[in-house]
N, C-alpha and C positions, 0 to 999 in steps of 0.2 A: 882267747875265750871262745868256747864252743858255741855253735848256733843255738842250742837249747838254752844255755845260760843267758845269752844276749836277749832272746825272746822273753825270758822270765823277768830280766831287768826292765825291759820296756813296759811289760805289764805292770810291774810294781810302781814305776814312775807315773804311769797313766792313772792308776788308782789313787796315788798320793795327790796328783794334780786335781783330780775330781773332788777329793775330800776338801782341798783348800778352797776350790771354787764354791763348793757348797757352804763352807764355813763363812765365806765373805758375805753371804746373804742372810745370815741368821741373827743379825743385830739391827735394831732400828734406831734412828736419830731424828730428833725434832727440836725446833727452837722454842724455848720456854718464854724468854723475854729479851727485849733489846732496849738499849739506851743510845745516847749519842756516841759513846766511846766504849761500849761493852756489849756482849751478847752472851746470854745464858742458854745452854742447851741441855737436854735430858736424853738419856738413852736407856735401852733395855740391857739388863745384866747378861754377861756372856760367861758361860761356864768355862773355868780354866784360866780366865784372864786375871793377871796379877796387877795390871795397870792399864790406864787409858790415856791416850794422847789426842788432844784436840788441836787441829791446825786451822787457823782462819786466814784464808788467802783472798786478797782483794781481787775482784773481777774487773777487768778493763782498767787497771790502775797499776802504775809501776811500783807501788809501795810493797815492802817486803812482808811475807807472811808473819803471823804471830802464833806462838805455841803456848800450850798449857798442859801440864801432866797432872794426873789424879790417880789415887790408889784404886785397887781392884774392888773395894767395897763401896765406891762412889758411883752414882748413876746420874748426877747433875753437876755441871760446872760452868764457870764463866771464863771468857777470854776478854781481857781489858786492853787498853791502849789502842783501840781501833779508831778509825777516822769516821767522822759524821757523814751521814747520807751516802754510804758506800755499800755496794753489793759485795758480800763475802761468801765464798764457798767454805762451808764448815765441814771438815773431815774428821771422823772419829776412827782411831785405830785401837782395837783391843789386842794387848800384847801379853805374852807370857814372861816368865822370869828372865829368859834369854833375849827379851825385846823382839821376839819374832811376832809378826802380825798374824793374829788368829782370825780376825774378822775386821771388816771396814765398812763404813757407811758415810754417805755424804748428803748434804742439803744446802740450800741457798737461802739467804735472807739479807735484808737491807738494814743497816743501822739507822737509828733515828737522826733527824737533822740536828744542827747545832743548837745550843741553848740560846734563845733570844733574851733580850734585856728590856726592861720597862723604862720608858723615857718619862712618862707622865701619867698620873691617875687623878681624875677629878670627877666631881658629882654636880650635875645640873638639875637632876630630878631626884626626888626624895626616895625613889625605889630603884635607882640604878647608879652605877659608877662606870665611867668610860676610861679605858686604858689605851694609851698610845705606846707602842713598843717597836723595836727594830725587827724587821722581817729577815729571815735567814734563808739561804739557798736550799732548794730541795724540799722545802716544807709545802705540803698541800693544804694544810689548815693549821689552826692554833687552838689551844685549850686555855681559857682563862679560869684560873682557880681562885675562888673567893672564900675566905673563912673569917667569921667574926672573931674579934679579939677575945670575946668571952668563950668562944668554942661551941656556941649553941647552933651555929649555922655553917654549912659547908656546901659548896656547889662548884660544878665544872661546866663551863659554857664553851661550845664549839663555835669558832669564828673563822672567816675566810682570810682575814688579814687585819692590819692595823688601820684605824683604831677599832677596838671591840668593846662591847658594852655588856656588863653583867646586870641582870634585872632581877626582880622579885626580892629586893633587899628591903630592910627596915629603915625608916627615916632616922636621921641623926644617930647613926650607929657606925662604929669603927670596924673596918675590915682590913685583913691582910690579903694582898693580891699578888699573884705570880702568874707567869705565862709559860706554856710548853709548846714546842713545835711538834708537828705530826706529819708522818708520811706513811707509805704502805708498810714499812717495817714496824713502826710503833711510834711512841712519843719520847721526846727528850726529857732530861731532868728539868724540874721547875727552875725558873729564873730566881734571882735574888728577890725576895718579897718586898713590896712597899705597902705602906699603910695609908688608907684614905677613909674619909668619913662622908656619909650621905648627908644631904641638906635636909632642912626641916620641911614639913608638909605645908601646903598652902592653906590660908584661912578659908573655912567653909562659909562663904558670904551668903547672907540672906537679905534681899533687898525688898523694901515695901515703899509705897508712895502714900503718905498720910494726906497730902493735899496735891493739887494739880501743879504746884511749883516746887515740890519737895520730894526727895528720895532719902529714906533712912536705911543705912546698911549696918547690920550687926553680924557678929560671928563668935563662936566659942573660942576661948583662948587656945593657942597652938603651943604644944609642949616644946620647951627650949627656945621659944621665940621671945625676944626682948623688944622688938619694934615691928610695926606694920606700916606698909606703904600702900595707899589706895590711889589709883589714877582713874579719873572719870573723863569720858569723851562722848560728845553728842553725836548721834548717828548722822553721817553725811558731813561732819565737820572734822577739821584736822587739829583744832585747838584742844589742848588737854589741861586738866587741872589735877595736881598731885597733892596728896595730904599724907604726912607722916604722923603716926600716933602710936602711943603705947596702950591706948584704950581699946575696947572691943566694940565700939559703936562710933559711927560718923554720920552726920546729917548734911546733905548737900541742898542748899537753898537757892532761890532765885533762878529756878529752872523753867524751861518753856513747857506749858501744858501740852499733854498728849504727845510727848516726844520721847523717843527711846534713847536711853543713855547706857553705855557699857562701862562697868567698873571692874578694873583688874586689881586683885589683891595679892600682895607678896609679904611673907614673913621673913624676918632677919634674926639670925642667932647671935649669940654674944660675941662671936668672932667676926661679925660683920659680913657673913656670907648670906646671900639671898637664896631663899628656898624656892620651891615650886610656885608658880603663879596660877591663879584661878580667876576666870573672867565670868561675870554674870551681867546680863542685860536686863534692864528694867525700864518700863515706860511710866511716865507720870500720868496722873489722872487727867481725863479730857476736860476742856472748858465747857461751860454751860451752853447748850444750843439755843437758837431762837426759832420759835414757831413762825413760819412764813405764810402758811395757807391752810385753810380748813375747808373741806368740801364733803357734802353728803352725796354719795354715789347711789343711783337707783339700781334696783335689782329685785330678786325674789324677796330679799329682806333688806332693810335699810343698812347701809355701811357708811362709816365715817372715815374719810381719807385725811390724814394729817401729814403735812409737809413741813420740814424744818431745814435750816442751813447746816450742812455737814461741818463737823468740827475736827480738828487735827487729833489723830491718835485714838479716835473712837472705834471700837470694834462692833458695838451694837447700841441700839437705842430702845427705850421703853417710854411709851406715851400713856399717861393716866388721865382718866376723866374724873370729874367731881363725884360721879356716882359709883366709882370703883372699877369701871371697865378699863382694860389696857390692851395694847398691842405692842409687838417688838419687831425690830428690823436689824438685819446684819448685812452691812455693805450697801444698804440703800438709805436714802434720806426721806423715806416716807413709810407709813404702815396703815393698815386698815383695822378699824374696830367694828366688829359685827357680831351679833345683830345690835342695831340701835333702835330704841323705841321711838315711835313717831310722836310729834307734838310736845317736845321737851326743850327746856332752856338750860344748858350746862356749860362747864368750862373744862379746859384740857391743858396739861403741861408735859414737857419732854425732858428726860434725863439721859445723858450719854454714859456709856460704860466701856471700860477696857479691863485688862487683867489686873490693873492696879486698883480698880474700884469705880464707883459712880461719881459723876460730876454733880454739881448743884443743879436742882431743877430749874427749867426755864420759867419765865413769867407766864401765868395762866392766861389762856385766850378763851373768850366766851363764844358760844354758837347756839343756834336754834335748829331743831329738827323739822323735817317735812311733815305735812298733815297726813293723817291716816286715810287709806283708800276706803271707799264705800264697801260694805260687806256683801250686798246682794245687787246683781245687775241682771236684767232679763229683757227680752224682745217681745213686743206684742204686734200682731198683724190683724187688726179688726177687719180689714178687707184686702183683697189681692192688690199687691203693689204698695199699700200704705202701712208702713212699719214705724215703730217708735222704740227707742231705748229708754228704759226706766230703771232707777236705782234708789237705794235708801239714802236718807239725808245724813250728812256727816257733820259733827260739830266743829267749830273753830275753822270754818272754811269761808273764804271770801267769794269764790266763784268756782264753777265746774267747766271742764272742757270734755265733751264727748266725741270720740272718734269712731267712725264707721268705715271699715275697709272691706271692699269686695275682693274676691279671690283672684280677679284679673288685674289687680293693682290699683283700681280706682279708689280714691279715698274721699271722705267727706267728714266734716266736723261741725260742731255748734258750741258756742260760748253762752252759758246761761247761769243764772242764779237759782233756777228751778231744778227739779229732779226728774225731768223728762226731756227727750229730744226726738222729734219726728224725722224720718227719711224715706225716700222712695226705694223699694226693693223689687228686683226682677226675678222671674223663675230661672231655674238652672244655675243659680249662683249661691255661693256661701259667703255670709257676711260675718265679719269679726267686729264686735262692738266692745268698747271699753270706756271708762270714765276716770278722769284725773282731777282730783280737787287741788286747789292752789291756796297758799297763804304767803306770808312774807319770805319764808325760806324757799319757796318754789312749789313745784308740784309733788304729789306723792310718787315715790320711785316705782311703785308697783300698783297694778290694778287688776281686778278680775276681768276675764275676757268671756264674752258670751258668743257662741256660735249659732248662727241661724242659717239653715240650708234649705233651698228649694230642690225639686227633683233634679237629679243629675242629667246632663246631656251626653250624647255619644261624642267621643273624641274625634275631631276632624283631621288632625295632623298626625295620624299614626304612621310611623316610619319603621320599616323592618330592615335590619342590617345583618349581614353574614359576618359574625365575629370570629368564627372558626369554621372548619370544613363541615361540621355537623351540628353547629349551634347557631340559632337565630336570635338576635336581640331585638325586642320590640320596644319602642319608646314612643311616648305621646305627651302632650302637655296635660297638666293636671286639669281634670274636669270639674266644673263648677258644682259644688255640692257633693261630690263623690268622696266617700270615706275609704273605700277599697275598690280593687279592680280584679275581675276574673279574666284570665287569658286562656283560650282554648284553641285547638287545631282540629279541623274536621278529619284529617288523615290519621289522627290518634284517637278516634272514637269520642271526640269532644271531651276528653279528660281535662280537668282544670290543672294546667301546669303552674300557674301563679295565682295566688289569692293574697294580695298585698296592697298596702296603701301607697306604695311607690309607683310612679308612672313609668315603670320599666319592667320587662320580663325577659327571661332567657329560656328558649326552648332548646334543650340539649339532647344528646344521644339520638339524633335524627338520622334518617337514611341519607346517604350521599346521593347527589344527582337526582333529587326528588323535589317536586313543588308542593308547598303546604299552604292551606287556607287558614289564616289566623284571625280570630275575633277577640276584641277587647270589650268587656262589659263593665261599665261603672256601676257601683252600688253605694247605698247609704243606709244607715240603720233606720232613719225616719222614712225614707221614700222607697227603699228596696233597690232592685237592680233594673236597669234599662236593657231589655232583651231585643231591642229593635236595631242595634248597631250592625253595620255591614262588615263583611269579612274582607281581608287583605291577603293577597297571594304573593309568595316569595319562594324561590328555589334554593336548595342547598348547593354547596360546592361540589365539583366533580369528584369521583372516586379516584383513589391513588392507583396508578398503574404499577405493575410488577415487572422487573427485568427478567426475561426468560433466558436469554443467551447472548453472548458477545463473541463474534468471530472476526479474525483479521482478514481484511480484504487486500491490503497492500502494506508496504513498509510502514506507512504512517496513517493508514485508514482502518477503522474498525466498524463493523456493522453491529448495531444493538437491536435485538428483538424484544418486544414487550407486549403486555396485555393491553386491551382497549375496552375497559369496563363501562364506558360512558356512552351517552347518546352521540349520534353522528355530528360532524363539524366541531368536535372537541380537539383543541390543539394540545400536542404533547411535546414536552421539552426534555431532552436528555442532556445532563450536565455532568462533565467529568472534571473533578477538582483534584489538582496535584499540589505538590509542595510549593511550586513557583508559578504555575499558570492554571488557567481554566479554559475548557473547550465545551461548546454546546452545539446541539443540532436540534431542529424542529421538524415535526411531522404530524399529519393527521391520520397516518396509517399506523401499522404495527411495527415499523422498523425505521431506523434512522442511522446515518453514518457520521461518525466522528472522524474528522480529517486533521492532518498536520499535527499528529501526536508525536512528540520527540521520543527518540530511543532512550532506553534506560530509565524510564519514568514509571511511577505508580500512581494511579488515579482512583478516586472513589466516585463511582458512577451511580447517579440516582435519576429517576424518572418522575416528572410532575405533569399533571393534566391542568389545562386552563380553559375556562369558558368566560362568557360575559359576566357570569355571577362572581367568579373568583378563581383562586388556585386551589388545587387539591393538596393534601399532605404529600410530602415526598415518599415515594415507595421505598422499600428496603434497598439499601445500597449494596453494590457489588464492587469488588476490587478488580481493576484492569491493570495488568502489568505489561508494558511494552518490552520488546527485546532489548538486551544491553547494547550499548553503542560500540562500534569498532574503534580501536585505538587510532589516533590521527596519524601516528608515525611508528614505523618499525625499523630498527637498525640491526644489521647482522655484521658482527666483527669477528674475523678469524683469529683465534687465540693460538692454536698450533695447527700443524698440517691436517690433523684429524679431529679438531675440536673448534667449535664456534661459540660465541656469546651473543645471544639474541636479546635485545631490549626493545621495549615499546612503551608508549605513553599510556597512562591510566585512562580507563574509559568508564563513563557513567553507567551504573547499573550492573557492572560486571564484578563478580567475586573471584572467579578463577578463569584461567586461560589454558587452551590447548594449542601449542605451536608446532607446526609441521614443516620440515624442509624436504621437498620431493625432488628426485632426479631419476634418470634411467638406471642408475646403479643401486638405487634403494632410497630409503627415507629415514629421517630422524624426527622423533616426536618427544614432547615433554608436556606434562600437565602440572600447573603451579598456581599458587595464590599470589605470587609476586608479579612484577612487571619486567622480569628478566629471567633468562633460562640459559644454562650452560649445556650444550648439546654435543655429543660425540658421534662417531661413525661417519665422519665427513670424508669424502673422496676428493683428493686434490685435483685441480684442473677440471672441475665439473660444474655445470650450470644447475641451479636449484630454483624451484618455485617456492615462494614463501606464503604459507596459509596460516590463519589464526582463527580460533573459535573462542568468542567471548561468552561466558556462561554466568547467568545470574544465580542468586542464592536459592531461587525456587526452581532452577533447572531450565529457564529460558536460554536459548542458544542463538547467537548470531555468527554467521560464517563471513570471514573477512579475507580478502585476497590482496596481495601487495606485489610490488615490483620484484623480479627474481634476483637471485644472488649467485655469483660465480666464485667458487673457491679458488685459492691461490695456486700458481703452478707448483708441480711436485718438486720436492728437494731431490737432487741427484744422489745416487748410491755408488758403492764400489769406488770410493775416492782413494787414490794412491798417489804418493809423492816419490819421485826419482831424482837423483843427482846425476847429471850428464857430465861427459868428459870435459866440456868447455865451460865448466863452472856455472852451468845453468841448472835450474830446477824445473822439472816438468810435473804438472798436476794432471792426473787422468781421472775421469768420472763417467758414470753411465746415467743418462737422462731417462726419466720415466715420462710416459705420455708423448704427445706430439712434439716434434723438434721445431718449435716456433718461438722459443724464448731465448733471449740473450742470457749470458751467465756472467757473474762477477766472482773472481777468485781473490780471497784475502789471505795472506800469510803473515802471521804475527810471530816474529822471532825474538829471541832475547836480545839480539843486537840491532835488528832493524825490522820494519814492516814492509810488505810488498803487496801490490794490487794489480790485477790485470783483468780486462774485460774481453769477452769472446762473443762472436756473433751466433745467431741461432744455428743449430746443427753441430756446432763444435763440441768436442768431448775432451779437450786437453788445452793446456795453457803453459807457455814457457816463461820463466822468470829468471833473470840474470842475478846470481847470488853474489853478494859482496864478499862473503868469506864462507869457508866450509866449516863443517862441524858445528852446526847450530841445532836448536830444538824449535820446531815451528808448530803453531796451531793454525790448521787449514780450515777455511770455511768456504764452500762452494754454494752459491745461492742463485736461483733463476731471477730474472728481472721481468716483472709483469708488464702488461700492455700499457699501464699507466706510468711506466718508467720507475716504479718503486721496487726496490729489492726486497725479496722475501726475507723477513727478519728472524724466522724461527728455525732455519736449517742448522743442524747440529755440527759443531766443530770436531775435527780429528787432530790429534797431536802426534807429530813424527819427530824422531831424532835422526839426523843425516850426518854420517861420518865422512871424514876426508879420505880415508883409505878403505880398501875392502870393497864390500858389496855396494853397488850404486843404488840399491833400493833403500828407501827410508824405513826405519823401524818404527812400527806403531807402538807408542808407549801409553796412549790414552785415547779412547774413542769418544769421550764426552758422554753426556747423558741428556735425556729429554728435560726440557725446562719450559715452564709457562711464561717465563720472562722474555 
């Protein structure tokens, strides 16, 4: 065959192969439905295909594939006889008449789990049926299917496992139930159906208490029910009483008054099945209470207090008087009727209530009201110091008691059957006079009060207190006869700051560190104001200092500069408050030093002024941040000949660190947020100084120095292995740096291992070989001053022959390793 024909044939084959590859991708395949033992797929039509072949191959299973063939005009087909809960690879081949594959497609899907079986179905509630079934392997959930026998209801309920419950059913209705298992592939076929019937509904109980020892229970008839069971139990008791009846009404007698009883009702169908139960609780009516005490309470208007003995089960009480007035109480055994008219003779009774209804009323109790007070009372003063209380006559009174009270607490009284009472009155006082008439029920609860005031006097016990930095509180005892008080300060142009009846005044918004002269003037409508009262002087608190600057004096000392806006001899306190501690300093000048401040701390610094008057407000605070602490320990460990790992303890206040190793040959540095750092560029056999800078989040830096570090001796170079004539091996090397270290030579052969040690300055070592012709891994390492061999020197591998050249052949030089 010529070269041109061969090239044409290769081109033709390439084009044919390209067309076949393109054809394999022009058909699509998808799973339409799965069951426990079958899988239905659908595909797109392929032009030119005369038949289709579907192959179902189990994945991760030794079972054999299953095949199915379909005609060229079919685009959907099923493969049967599959295993439940198994992943299958579904392959579709589109073939021509010669059974050549025109196109191919694949997909994967899982068959549904095996079909479960129902073990038992039963109904305990009128709207649900519980199904117990066998659980199958591979199922992630189950579907309970319920269909009424009449065909009017159908539902499917997803459950996790057995048992499962179907809800929203009709009472006393027959249903066919089946169960299906579900996994990611789909659902199995339904199980063999079973038939079950829901139970009847519970009776809708309605309970009432016609009397305090009876409960009547009624209910409408329940459909399909032939018998009813009622069970009654007293609250707090374990004894029960059960009644069976075919009627729709039951009366429970001989019950305790005011006691809660719970009645549970159940209906039974003709098959003897109990339906739902319904429980209602009912309390019997309370017993009649007994009135224990009646009292007339004095006040602005007469009020009648009624007390009774509490009865069991009562929620509330109502007391009724014979003239139609009433009062109620919930949770209390008393109530008040107000207003009550004076001078009357009446009776009262009490009835207890709860949600069942009222009790019988108590026996009525009689009572009499207080006498009425006199309408008009006045004071006369015919001459200075001689006063009399006079009042109108009141009917139905046996005698009067007049009370005269001076505003300093002194009291006087007189008992008389007349309508006047004399007393001695002094100037500068206010007198309160009142008259109480008495009869068999006692005195009138209220009486008119007459005020009589002489000219007010100046307060003698004026006290001025500094309640805040710029507020003075002035207090004094009430002045005899004064109705209001005017408070002024000379430094505020005698403006009236307070015009009040209370013996207290606050002068606010004053200037700090200033003395004020305060005058209190008593006044009355009848006598006017007394302008002869003397002034009282008091000073306000010092002004707040402001922090000007804070400078660091030493590692733990800071100087604070602040303003001094107050008079001389003012004490100033600087307080620095941190998260764990507090520091203070005191001064009468404009500066103060805070000492013994720990590193890595942040403080809020405020300034406060203090005088004999009081303390100022704190000035505006400023934040003081001390430098971060140096780590307590730093450790340098050599990882390789040219690399070290530096670790250190965490330090308070530091967020990042700069670590530096310094030597005469150069330095290594790293900046990190961690407490460790891997550093390169290390020279073997060299002394390094170790420095660290701790840096806070705001840029504060602390420089820290630590004990120096010496790198390990240098690993030797130019390592060679020779076999000598006397069956010995000689290892040669060249040492770097000063010749002050011993060396250890280790040979690891396939047949035996050898070790020799050399003194400082040696560059070779002889080892007697047990047999010739072996492969050795040679490691030459210096020994440090501490007697520890350097562990990271790299091995060399040599092959030594018995004949020929006496030089070992290098077959592997090893590689660098961090281990």
